[in-house]
Structure formats: C-alpha cells, structure tokens
N, C-alpha and C positions, 0 to 999 in steps of 0.2 A: 501723027499729027496731034493727037489728044495730049500727050505730054507737053508739047510746045504750048498749046492753048492753056493748059492748067498752070504751067510755069509762069506764063505772062500774067494770068489772073492772080497768082499768089504774089508775084512781084508788085502788082498794083495794090493788092491788099496791104502789103508791108508799107508801101509808100504812103498810101492814104491814111493809115492808122498812126504811123510814126510822127507825122507832122503835129497833130493836136496833142498827142501824148508827150512828145519831146518838149514842145513849147510850154505845156502845162507844168511839166517837171521843172523846167528852168525857172518859171515864174514862182512856183510855190517853194523852191529851194531857198528863197530869201529868208523864210521864217520857219522852215521845217527841218527837223534833225535828219541826219543822214540815213539812219535805219529805216524810218517810215518812207523816206524817198526811195530806198532800195526796193521795198515791197510794192511801191507804186510802179516802179520800172518793171518789176517782174510781171505786173499785169499786162504790159505790152508784149513781153516774151510769151505769155500764155496765149495771147491773141494770135501771134505768129504761128505757134505750134498748133493751135486750133485750126488755123487756116491750112497748115501743112497736112493735117489729118483730113479735113473736109474737102479742100480744093485739090491737093496733090495726091491724096490717098496714101499718105505715109503713116503707118502705125508704129507706135513705140512700145517696146517690150523691155521692162526694167527688172533686173534681178540684183540682189545683194543690198537692198536698202537697210536691212537689219545690221549691216556692218558699219553703218555711220555712227560716229561717237554720239553719245547721249549727254545732254546737259547744256545749259545756256552759255556757259563759258568754256566748253570743251573745245580745244583748238584742233585744227586739221589742215593739212596741206594736200589739196587734191591735184593729182597728176594724171592727165587724161590723154588718150589717143586723140589725134586731131585729123579728121578727114574732110570736114566741110564746115560751113557756117552753122549747120544745124545744131551741133552740140554746144556751140557758144550760146545759142538762144535757149536750148532745151535744159541744160544742166541747172541753171538758176531756178527753173520751175520745179525741180525735184528736191532741191536741198532745203533743209530746215533752218539754215543759217544764211545771213547775207554773204555774198561772195565778192572777193576782190580779185579781178583779173589783172594779170600782168601783160601789158601790151605797149606797142610803140606809140610814142607821143603824137605822131602824125595823124592817127585815127581820130583825134579830138577835133580835127578840122572838118570832119564829115558833117554836113548840115543836119540839124535836128538830132540825129543819133549821137554824133560825137559831142555836140553841145551838152546834151543831157548826161552823157557818160562823165563829162568833166565835173558835174555836180555831185557825183557819187564817190564813195571811198574806193578808188582804184589805184593801181600802181603803174604810173606812166614812166616809161624809160626812154632814154636816148641811146639808140643802138650804135651810135658812132663811137662810144666809149664803153667797152664791155666791163672794164674794171669799175667805173663809176656806176654803171647800170646794176652790177651785182651788189655793190654796197647799198644802193638805194633800195633794191628789192629786199635785202635782208633787214635794213633799218626800218623801212616802212612796213614790211610784212610782220615784223615782231610787234609793232604797235597795234596793227589791225587784229592779229591773232589774240592779243591780250584783251581786246574789246569784244571778242566773240565772233569776229568776222573770219570766215575761212578764206584762205588764199588758194586760188586755182591757177594752174599753169599747164601749158602744153609743152612738155619737155623736148619734143622734136623741133620746136620753134616755128613751124609752119605747117600748113595743111599737106598731108601726104595722100597720094593717089591710093586707091583701094589695092591692097596687097603689097604696098611698099612700106619700107621701114627706114626711118631717118636716124640721124645721130642724136641720141638722148643727152641733153645738156644737164648739168648738175645744179643749176640755180635753185630748183625746187627742193632738192634734198639738202642743199647747203642751208637754206632757210629753215627747213624742218629740224635739222641738227642744232642750229643756233637757238631756235625757239623751244626745242624739246617737244615738238608737236609730232604726232603720228602722220604717216603718209598714207593716203587713200588712193590706190591705183584704180583707174577706170578704163575699160575697153568700150569702144563705140564703133558700130559698123555702119555709120552714116553714109559712107561712100557708095553703098549699094543703091541708095535712093537719091542722094544729093551729091553727085560727083564733084570732086575738086575742080575749081576753075571752070565750072559749067553752069550755064543759065538754065539748062534743061534738067528737071527733076522727074523722078519716076516713082510710081506707087510701089509699096512693098513694106517690109517690116525692118525697122532699125532696132538692133539690140543694144542695150546699155547694161554693162555688167560692172558692178561695184565690188571691188575686192576687200578683203579683210584689212584692217589697219596694220601698218607695218611700223613698229616702234623705231624711233630715231635716236633715242638717248644712247650715247656711247658708240654710235656708228660713225663710219667714215663716209662722207657724201658720195664719193665715186662708187664705193662698194654697195651702198644703199641704192643708188640709182641702177646699178646692174640688177639688183633684185627686183626693183620696180619694172624695169624694162623686160626682164625675163617673164614676169607674170603677165604684163600687158600683151606682149607679142604671142605668148602661148594661148592666152584667152582669145585673142583676135583669130588665131587659127582654129580654135574650137568653135567660135561663133560663125565664122565665115570661111569654111575650108575651101570653097571654090575659088577664093581669091588668091590662094597660095599654091605654088607648085607642089605636087605630091612627091615624096622622096622615092 
C-alpha cells in the first residue's frame, strides 16, 4: 500500500511544480538565451529527483563521471539505456553541458512540460518519415554539438522492461560519425524502482554507469553501434544480474 501512496504523492509533486516552472520558462524565454533557459529547466528536474529520493525512497548511485569530456566546447553524443522516465529527468542533473534530447514532435503538445520543452534547444522529429527524421537529427545535431550542447539519445527508441533488450538504431552513431564527436555509453537500472509503463514506483537504488568515450572518427555507424550496444548490455548485466537469466 505504501508504494501506491508514495507514487501518488510524487505524481502530485510533479504536477504541482511543473505548472509554475513551465509557465515561467515560457514567459522568460522571450528575452533569455537558450543556455540559461536550459539550466532553469534543470532546476525543475532536480526538484523531481529530490522528490523521488524523499517521497519514493529512490537513491541514485553514479559511477564514471570522470569519463565525461572536459571543456566548454567538447562535443559528445550520449547513448543511454532507457527503462523509465526517471533517466530522462535524472541525466540532465548530472551533466555539465546542456543536453538536446531527440524525441517525437507529439510530446510538445503536453501542457506545461511540452510547451516549455519547445522553448529549449531540442531535436523534434516526425517519426512518419524515417529518412527525413534521420537527416534532421544529423543536421540539427551537428549545429548543437558545435555550440557545446551534447546530444542525448535512447538508441532502442522506447522504454524497455527490466531485463529486456531492444533493437539498437544507428541514428546516434551516424550523428557522432558525421560530427566527429565521441560516443558516451550509459547504463541505467531505473527499471528496478520505476518500472516501464507503471504508475507505481518502489524504493531502492538506481545505478547509473557512464562508460569511457568511444571515438567515432573513421568508424562505420553500424559497427560503432554494435560496440556501444555490447558495452551497455554487458554493463546492465553487471549492475542488475537478477534481471537477466543465468547461463
């Protein structure tokens, strides 16, 4: 019963805080540059993660921060495992650079949250045309990477249930190769506490493991993605062995 009560309280916390935060961001976006707007938005992400810790009892354990590129203009393409909404809100609070998410355009219609996301430097795609979407990701991604914004993608394309493995798409590695940016693989065990497609969350520890940068120069996107996939899936089994069948 307690997980249900805690989950409802956290949902209420998100709803109550996103309205003033989102409206303020939309209003101040008229005269404020995109980078300060991003860090204002991260303030709301921090509120949500604080609520997850205090209300839901979810603790976050991060390793590999030393692997992140150093420098104001150092580019990076982050490719992360995706099990729940938690990492979408958590990863911006950990990164030293603004992030540009690649997501479907329909999310911009969500009241307050979507409206505010539309005012940030993101990459909105139309999934009805994969060819046009890929071209847009690469063109827009190269511009943002050159500005010092890191591009983050979930290569499986959707949230995966704990212990499951999706098909890794090559859009992220194609962008990395085109831009000459290193790929940062990330493993996240959020499914232990924040299950996919579930309103009920559970207390526990979520591990976030950041891998070493993988150079993209001179690489082939599919081969590079195979290396990224191998690292992420092996790391997921190391972090959450109970979720995977033993050989």
